[in-house]
N, C-alpha and C positions, 0 to 999 in steps of 0.2 A: 629504457621501458616502465611506467609506473604498473605494477599488479592492479590485480581486478579483482574482488571477488563478487561477479554476478550470479544471479538467481533467478528463478521463474518460478510463481507458487499458483496455486489454485486452492479456494477456501471460501469461507462466506465473511461478511462485517462480522464485528461481535459489539458493537453499538454506531450509533449514526455516527458519520464525518462530520471533524468538524475543519475550520478555518483559522488560521492565525498568519500577523502578518510581521512581517521582518522589514521595517519600515514600508517603502513601496510593495512590497514584493509580500502576494500571496501566500500561504502554505497550506496544503490541503495535508488533516492527518485525519488516519484510522487504522483498527487495527483489524486481523484476518486471523481466525483459524484454520488450520490446517487438518484435519484431520484424518488417521489414518490405523492401520493394523497391526500391533504391534505382541506379539508371544502370545494370544489366544487372547488381545482385548483390544477395544477401542480404544485410543488415544487421541491429543491433541496438540499441536504445538500450536504457540501465539505469537505474533508478528506484527511489530508498531511499524504503519508508513506513514513516508510524508513525500509529498510531492510539491515542488517549487514551480509553480507555472501561474500563468496569466487568466485560465481557464478555471482556477482552482473555484472564483464565486460559484460561477454557471451550475458546476461536480457536487456542489457540495450539499445540496437537498437531493440530489439523485440515490448518492451513495447509502442506503441507509442498511439499516442493523438485520441480517441474513443474507442479504445479498449476496450470490455467487459471484463472485471474482476471479480475474487473472490479473494479476501484478509479475511485471517483469521490471528488475533494478540490480542497483548495487547495494550490498550489505556494508554499512560504516557503524565503527565504531565511534561510541560516543564516551565521552571520561568528566568526572566533573568532582569535585568535592562536596559532601554534602556538610552539614550546621556540626555536625559534632565532630567534623575536620578528619575522617575517615573520605580517601578514595574509592569513589562508582564508575562505575561502566554498564552501558549496554548497547547491544546491537540492534540498530534500527535498516528499514530497507528503504533505499531513498530511488523512490519507483521514476524508471524513464515511460515506461507506457504503463497501461490497464486499462482492464475492458472489463463490462457487467455481462456475465454469462445469463441469458435469457433461459429460464422455470422451461421443464416440458410445458407444451400448451399455450406459450404464452403467443399472442395473436399482434402484439404488435412490433413484436423485433424480428426475426430470421434469424429462428432457434441456430442454422448450419453456421454462426457468424457472430464473434464478438466485437464491439464497439471498442478500437482502441483508441488510445489519446497517446499524441506522440506529439510534442510542439519543438519540433527543430527551429523554431525560431528563436528560444531562448538558447541554444547553445550559443556560445562566444565566439567558435574558431568555423 
C-alpha cells in the first residue's frame, strides 16, 4: 500500500486562479493563505494548489483573490534542477476537491454549505 500525505486547509486565495494545459489536460492553479495565531502574533502559511480537471476552465473566473476556500487533497513534493545546477524542491497541494465558502450575508448561495467540486470521472479506476 502506498503512503499518502492527505491534508485539508481553509483560507483565502492570494491571487486570481489561472489555468495552464499539459497537452489536452487543463490544470487549475491557485495559492491559499491560511492564517493562524502563534505565540501572540498573527501569522500565515501559504499553499500552492493545483487541480487536474475538465472543470478548470469554468472555475478559473470564479476563484478570485480574497475568496475564502476549503481545499482537500494530497501533498506532493516536486523536484527540479535550477539554471545554476542546484537541486530545488517545493511542496504542492494536489486538490481532489475544494469549495468556495460564501461570506456572511451572501444571498446568492446557502451559507451553511460549501460548493464542492469532486471529479470522480477523471479517476482511472
